[in-house]
N, C-alpha and C positions, 0 to 999 in steps of 0.2 A: 480385859488385861484383870487376869483373877488375882485380886491382892490374899495374902496370906501369909504364914507363920512356916515353914519347911523345914521340915530335918535332912540332910545333905550328907549325899557320899559321893566323895570323887577319888578320880583314879587317872595315873598319867603313865605313860609309857617307859617312866623312867628304871622299872617300877617302884610307885608306891603309892600309898592310901590314906585316905585319911576322911574326916566326917564334922559335921559341925550343924549351926543352926542359920537361915537368912529368913528377912522380911522384905516379903515384895508388896507396895504398896506406893501408887503413884509414880508411876514410874521409875522411883529409886529400890535397891537391893541393898541391904546391910543385912552383914551378923557377925559371926564368927566362929572360933574354938579358943581353946586352950591356950594358941598360939599366936594365933590368926587373927587378924581382921579382914573380911572382904566388905567393898563399898562400891555401888555403881550405878549405875543403869540398865532399865529394860523395857524395849520396845517392843510392839509386836502389832499383829492382826492376827482376827482369830487363835488360833492353837499354835500358830507360828512364832517367835521372840529372837531375837536379837538381843544378849545381855554384854556391856562392858564392866569387868571387874578390876578395880585393885587392891592386889591381894597384898598388906603387909604385914609383919613380924611386931608385936606389940610386947614379947615376952619370950626372953632365950631359952632354949631347954629341947629345941625340937628345930626339924629340918621342913622345909615346903614339900609338896610334892614333886615339884621341879628343880630343887635345891637352892633355890634364890631366896632372902630375906625380904625382897618386894617383887613383884613383879606384874603384870597387865594382860591381862585374859579376855579377847572378844569369844564367847560362845553363841551357838547358834543353835535352834531345837524346838521344842514344844513345850509346852505350860500349858496345864488344862485343871478343874477344878479339883480332883487328885493327885497328879505326878508332875514332876517337873523332868523332861530327860534333854541335858545339853551337850555340847562337844564345843572344842576347839583347839587352840595352842598356844605356846607362852612359852619363851626360854628353850626353843628348839624339839619342844615336848607334844603330844596332844594330852590333854584334856576329855575326861567326860566326867560328867556330874549326872546323879540321879538324885532324884528329890520326893518324899513325899510329905504332902501338907496336910499341919497338924490342925489348924485352928483361924480363925477370923486373925485379923489386927482390930487394934481398938479405934 
């Protein structure tokens, strides 16, 4: 599995979109944006991965891409040394995540 810091953009079928940063290291995913934190796990073999992410609001003033202040999403897709492409669903909405690897982790 490729560890790194990724810039991510996500869209839902609501329709809504957002973006943030995530750190993938040793099977964990941590990150956030101006209003939400992302924490969870990621596992897989080769380029294929499955991630289980808990999204929770830490600062008011914006709604999530599914309209809830906290939710869990299971995502499946690919993770390479340069990009990630994941999709899944939460709260009845489809979520697509695309990311670009920025740099290595410490």
